PLY file of the C-alpha trace (Angstrom):
ply
format ascii 1.0
element vertex 97
property float x
property float y
property float z
element edge 96
property int vertex1
property int vertex2
end_header
0.39 0.10 -0.10
1.61 3.18 -1.13
0.96 6.93 0.47
-1.97 7.81 -2.31
-3.81 4.31 -1.49
-3.44 5.21 2.42
-4.58 8.98 1.96
-7.51 7.31 -0.35
-8.60 5.09 2.44
-8.47 7.54 5.04
-10.36 10.39 2.72
-13.07 7.60 2.08
-13.29 6.43 5.59
-14.04 10.03 6.43
-16.63 10.39 4.29
-18.49 7.19 5.51
-18.17 8.33 8.97
-19.58 11.94 8.17
-22.40 10.21 6.20
-23.17 8.06 9.25
-23.30 11.33 11.48
-25.76 12.60 9.31
-27.64 9.36 9.55
-27.70 9.44 13.37
-27.81 12.85 14.62
-31.34 13.10 14.82
-31.23 10.01 17.32
-29.47 12.53 20.22
-30.02 15.08 22.49
-26.57 16.49 22.91
-23.01 17.01 21.02
-20.16 17.16 23.22
-16.60 17.90 22.21
-13.26 17.35 24.13
-9.86 17.98 22.92
-9.54 14.57 21.99
-13.19 13.43 20.71
-16.67 14.25 19.71
-19.46 12.64 20.86
-23.17 12.58 20.38
-25.03 11.58 23.64
-28.78 11.24 25.10
-27.34 12.14 28.69
-24.64 14.00 29.93
-23.26 14.99 33.32
-20.73 17.06 33.94
-18.78 17.78 37.21
-15.71 19.32 38.26
-13.54 16.84 40.53
-10.53 18.68 41.43
-10.82 22.61 41.74
-7.75 24.80 41.48
-5.23 26.09 38.36
-6.01 23.08 36.64
-9.53 21.69 37.36
-10.13 18.25 36.34
-13.90 17.77 34.77
-15.51 14.57 34.93
-18.06 13.81 31.85
-20.38 11.12 31.86
-22.25 10.19 28.59
-25.12 7.33 28.35
-26.36 6.51 25.31
-23.60 7.83 23.15
-22.09 7.88 19.44
-18.58 8.44 19.13
-16.66 10.28 15.90
-13.91 8.06 15.60
-13.21 6.42 11.88
-10.93 3.60 13.28
-13.38 2.31 15.93
-15.52 -0.64 14.56
-18.31 0.00 16.90
-19.33 3.77 17.51
-22.48 3.16 19.41
-21.30 2.81 23.12
-23.92 2.40 26.49
-21.65 4.86 28.72
-18.51 7.23 28.40
-16.30 8.63 31.24
-14.42 11.53 30.10
-11.68 13.03 31.94
-10.14 16.47 31.36
-7.94 19.38 32.06
-8.98 21.14 29.30
-12.27 22.70 27.60
-15.37 20.51 27.37
-18.07 21.75 25.00
-21.64 20.63 25.66
-24.32 21.71 23.42
-27.88 20.74 23.34
-29.02 20.04 19.70
-31.98 21.08 18.34
-35.21 18.89 18.43
-35.71 17.22 14.92
-38.64 18.88 12.67
-40.97 16.26 11.81
0 1
1 2
2 3
3 4
4 5
5 6
6 7
7 8
8 9
9 10
10 11
11 12
12 13
13 14
14 15
15 16
16 17
17 18
18 19
19 20
20 21
21 22
22 23
23 24
24 25
25 26
26 27
27 28
28 29
29 30
30 31
31 32
32 33
33 34
34 35
35 36
36 37
37 38
38 39
39 40
40 41
41 42
42 43
43 44
44 45
45 46
46 47
47 48
48 49
49 50
50 51
51 52
52 53
53 54
54 55
55 56
56 57
57 58
58 59
59 60
60 61
61 62
62 63
63 64
64 65
65 66
66 67
67 68
68 69
69 70
70 71
71 72
72 73
73 74
74 75
75 76
76 77
77 78
78 79
79 80
80 81
81 82
82 83
83 84
84 85
85 86
86 87
87 88
88 89
89 90
90 91
91 92
92 93
93 94
94 95
95 96
């Protein structure tokens, strides 16, 4: 496999992931972005575990989908995220029927 083949493979996987995102986004209530990953979830709980100059943020997600093109299974029942960096949680608009 040469560099062009690898680039084409990754581009195709990214396109498939973007299409899957479009298919599933309406099933979720929240979008969660961390410095490492992007998630969709139906339940989000955020708490600060360690206060100070570098607070430790814990985010618990239930019924989630993970934006990661290298995972075989992107749907996960529970996710626990620990971060010293920013975490962005957005409530998604209700689907229009």
